[in-house]
C-alpha positions, 0 to 999 in steps of 0.5 A: 500499500502506497504511503499516501493511502496509509496516511489517509486512512490513519488520519481518518482515525484521528480526525474523529473518534474511531470505534475498536474496529476502526483502530484495529483496522488502521493498526493493521495497515501500520503493521503491513507497511512496517513489515513490508519495509522494515528498517530494523536490520540497517539500523542494527547493522550500523550501530554494531559495525560502526560503534560495536561493543558499548560497555557502559560508562566507556568511550565506546558507550559515549559513541553509541550516545552520539550515534543514537541521537543521529539515529533518532534524528534520522527517524524523524524524532522530536525532543531528543534528549541525553540525560547523564548519570554517574556510575562506577565503571568496571573495566576488564583486565587480563584473565586466565585460568590454568590447571596445574599439577597432574592434569595441566591444561588451560580453561576458557574463562571471562571475568564477571562484572564487578568481580574483584582482581587477583594479584598480577601474578595471579593466585593458585589454590585447590578447587572445591566443587558444588553441584549447585547453589543450594550445595554452596549455601550448605557449606559450613562457615569458614570451610572455603578459606584459601580455596576456589569455589567452583559452582555448577548448575544445569541451565535448560533451553526454554522458549521464555528464558525462564531457566535463566532466572532459576539459575541466575543466583549462581552468577549474581550472588554466588561469588558473594555467598562463597566469599562469606564462607572464606573462598579466595576466588570463585568459578561458575559454569556460565549461564548459558545453553551452548556448547562452545568454548565461549564463556558468558560474562555478566554482572555479580553483586558484592556484599555491601562493605566488602571488597569482592573476590575474583570471579570468573565464568567458565565456558560450558565445555570447560566447566564440564571438563573441570567437573570430570577432573574434580571427580578424579581427585584434587584439582589446583587452579591458577587464576589470573583476573585484573579488572579495575574500577573508576568513576564515569558517566553513562546516559539515557537517550530518548526521542519523541513522536509528540501526541495531541494529549502531550501529558500521556506518554507511551515508552518503548525502547531498549538498552544502548549498553552491552557487554565487552566480549561481542558486539552487543547485537542480540543484547541489545542492539536488536532491542534498539533497532526494532523500537526505533524502527517501529517508531519510524514506521509510525512517523512515516505514516505521516499522522500524530498519535493521541499519546506522545510515543517516546523512544528511550535507549537506557544506558548501563543496564548490564551493570545493574539497571543503573539507567533504568533507576535514574530515568524512573526517578527523573521522570516519576512526575510524568504520566507514563501510561504504558512502558515496553522494552525489547531486551530478549534478542531478535528472534520472533515474537511468540506471545503478548503479555501485559499488566494494565488496569482493568479498563485497559484490557480491551486494548490488550485484546486489540493488540492481540487481535492485530498481531495474531496474523504475525503468528503471535498468541495472546497473554496468559494473564495480566501480570507481566513484568516487562523488560528489565529497564521498565520494571521501575516504571511499572512499580510506579504504576505504568502499564506494562506491555511485553511482546515475548520473544522466542528465547530458545537459542538466545542464551547460546549467544547472551553475553558472549563473544558470539553475539555478532550480526551473522546470528540475525535472522532478518525475517524474525527481526522484521516480524518484531518490528511490525508487531512493535509498530502496530502494538505501539500504534494501538496503545498511542491512539487509545484514550482508556486508562492503562496505569495500575496505580 
């Protein structure tokens, strides 16, 4: 369908109150136009090629913000803002792990964000094996003094990514727990589902008031190798990990399609930062590209939404949702009626979820009906958490929309050197863009209350 006809159809819905059927019809036009001419891939290619990895607080993330401002300008967004905030920047150093003694061999490892450092020459200590997080919890106080704790687990491949949540404490709090029992350092089996020698990094959280100990993730094959060796007898490891921290600045970047009801805002977006091992393609360059391309598709339709559509690229998500917290605090007085984030990769959306007021449930039904031709199923309930960066907005009362992506292969790539552009399936990326364009348009052209508080 030619763009002038799209604009004419949508303009008719803005000029006078539209029935639900008319609104859904016009959203379908936006959906199909976005699917036919999605610009998500060129946006993603440009970000991840010209900027690459975007570790929070570093010059690379600053270059990404400059890129974001220009990309939003090119998409026709208005009121483009950069909102800085301070943070403690974690910078990776040298890292290695080597079994010494009777079975000498090197292991593939990556230090965890905000973990501590060894001396430059490293540390050498015996390994104590724990089959899972619970086994570490059961260890006696002081039993790990001077030793390296190795925490194993079994993360399963799931469509909804739920196994990541189940096993997440191994990385997030496992090192601090091991430290409380005297450990000198920690190794964990990576939170991943692949079978390659690519360790998965990610953040860990130290006990307040303590200096964190060295903590590293093993690639899955190396974790299995180490587990087999531990079963054969005592294992001693030499670890080297020399990260450092310094104060720096990150920022959130936003731009808008202003609505006629300017005091009502629909927020969509993704996080701009990434880990430093790969190019940050699925996490979360894809979310940035999908939501910006969706907004551009609406903008290109040539009409003004009722509610302002605001695209937000959050900073410093990977280092602890720091941009999300700063954004929620800075904008807590605004009437953000709905918030949604794309941060689960680039594969197809398979289900809609929400958390809105009862009065907003008919809107969710309209979104579900409009997205059904894309192979997207309706929500199971009205209790969605949303993407990580919109969680704080949800707790403040914003309605939540979640377009759930198929995460079956997401944790093969997540936080690894393998997070690169060649992994993108363009057809699935375009399906995402079409779904986001239609759902965002419906939310922004609606007038029903969506907030839960």
